[in-house]
N, C-alpha and C positions, 0 to 999 in steps of 0.2 A: 504494500500500500504506500510505503514511503516513496518508492520510485515513481509511482503514479502521481503523487502529489507534486513531486519535483518536476516531472514532465509537464504536467498541466500548468505549473507556474512559469516554466520557461516558454511554453507555447503561448501563454497569455502575454508575456512581455514582448515576444517577437510579433505577435498579432497586433498589439497596441502600437508598436513602432511603425508597422506597415500601414495601419489605418490612419495614423497621424499624417503620413505623407500622401495619402489619397485626397486630402482636402475636404473631408466630410464635415457636415454641420455639427456643432457641439451636441445637439440633441441625439445624434447618431450614437455617440459614445455612451449615452445613458442606457442604451440597449445592452451594450457590452458590459457596462458597470453592473446592471441588474443581474446578468448571468454570473459575473464574478462574485457578487454578494450572495447569490444562491450557492455558489461553491463554498464560500466561507461558512454558510449555515451548515452545509454538509460536513465540512472539516471540523467545525465546532462540535457537532453531534458525535462524529467519529472519535474525537479526542475525549469527550466525556464518557463514551462507552468503554474506551480502552484504558482509561486512568493512567496514561503514561506521563502526563505533565501535571503540574499543580492545577487544581480545579478552577482557580480564578482565571488562568490563562485561557482555558477552554471556554469558560463563560464569557470572557471578554470578546473572543473571536466570534462566538455565537451571537452576542449582542450587536457587534459591529455589522455582522451579516444581516441580522433581522432589521435593524434600523436603516441600513443602506438600501436593502431591497425595498423597504417601504417608500423611501424617498425617490429612488430611481424608478420604481414601479409606477409611482404616481406621475412622474414626468413622462414616462413612456406611454402610459394610458392616455394622458392629457394630450400629448403631442401627436402620437401616431395612430391611436385608436379613435379618439374623439375628434381629432383633427383641429385642435385648438392651439 
C-alpha cells in the first residue's frame, strides 16, 4: 500500500505541473483538488484503521480531506454543474 500511495503522489505532482502549462481556468483545478481531497479522506481512513502513526496525524489528514472536499465540491457544483 505504501508504494501505491507514493505512486499516486508522484502522479499527482506530474499531472499538476502538466495542467498548469495547459493554461486552464482556475476553476478547472478545483476538479483536480476535489479528487485529491477524496484521496486524503481515503488515506486518513486507511491510517486510522492500520494504527501505524499517532492518531492525531490520521485525524488531521482526514479533517483536511473532508473540509477541502466540501469547499472544492461546492465550487465544482456551482461552476460546472449549475453553470454559475
